[in-house]
N, C-alpha and C positions, 0 to 999 in steps of 0.2 A: 483475595481475588480468585484463588483456585477453587474455593467453595462455591462462589457465584458462577464461575465458568462450568463447574460440574452440574449445577442445578439447571442452568439454561438449556443444555442439551437434553436433560431429562424432561424439562417442561416442554421443550419443543417436540420431543418424541411423544409425550403424553398428549399434547395438542394435536399432533398429526394423527395419532391413533384414534382420538375422539372424532376428528374430522372424517377419517376414513370409515369408522364405524357408523357415523351419522349418514354419510354418503351411501354406504351399503344398505342401511335401513330404508333410506328413501328409494333406492333402486328396487329393493324387495317389495316395498309398498306399491310402487308403480307397476312392477311385473305382476303382482297379485291382482291389482285392479284391472290390468289388461287381460289377464287370464280369465277373470270372472266375466269380463265383458265379452270375450270370445266365446266362452262357454254359453253365456246367455244367448248370443246371436246364433250359435249352432243349435241350441234347443229350439229357438224360434223358427229356424229354418226347417228343422225336423218336423215341427208342428205344421208348418205350411206345406211341406211335402206330403205329410199324412192327409191333410185336408184336400190337397190336389189329387192324391190317389183315390180318396173317397169320391171326389167329384167325377173323376174319370171312370171309376167303377159304376157310379150311378148313371153316367151317360152310356156306358157300354150296356148296362142292363136295359135302359130305355131303347137303345138301338136294337138290342137283341129281341125285344118284344115286337118292335115295328118291323124289323128286317128278318123275322123268322122264315117267311116264304122266300126271301131274296137269296139266301145262300144256296138254295137248290137251283135257282134260275141261272146263276153264273156257271154252275157245274154243268147244267144241260147245254148252255151255250158253248162251253169249252168242248164238251163231248161232240156236239154238232160240228164244231170247227175241226176237231180232230178226225172225225169220221170221213169227211171228203178227202182229207190229206192222206189217210191211210190207204 
């Protein structure tokens, strides 16, 4: 009986160790999958931000061509408004 009692705790410990190792491997796999998913989403966001920046720069360039006379007009208006106040 003592031999069986000695083996049962060893088997129980081995089973528990295997269970914990399996659980840790599952957790590691899940964290790895989540990490990859997050990195993929961050990369996609970066690409979208780059595209948005290019679109904004394109719009700025278009507005710069159309509004090239306009920046001087508001400056003149401000000068005119400031002149009577002075």
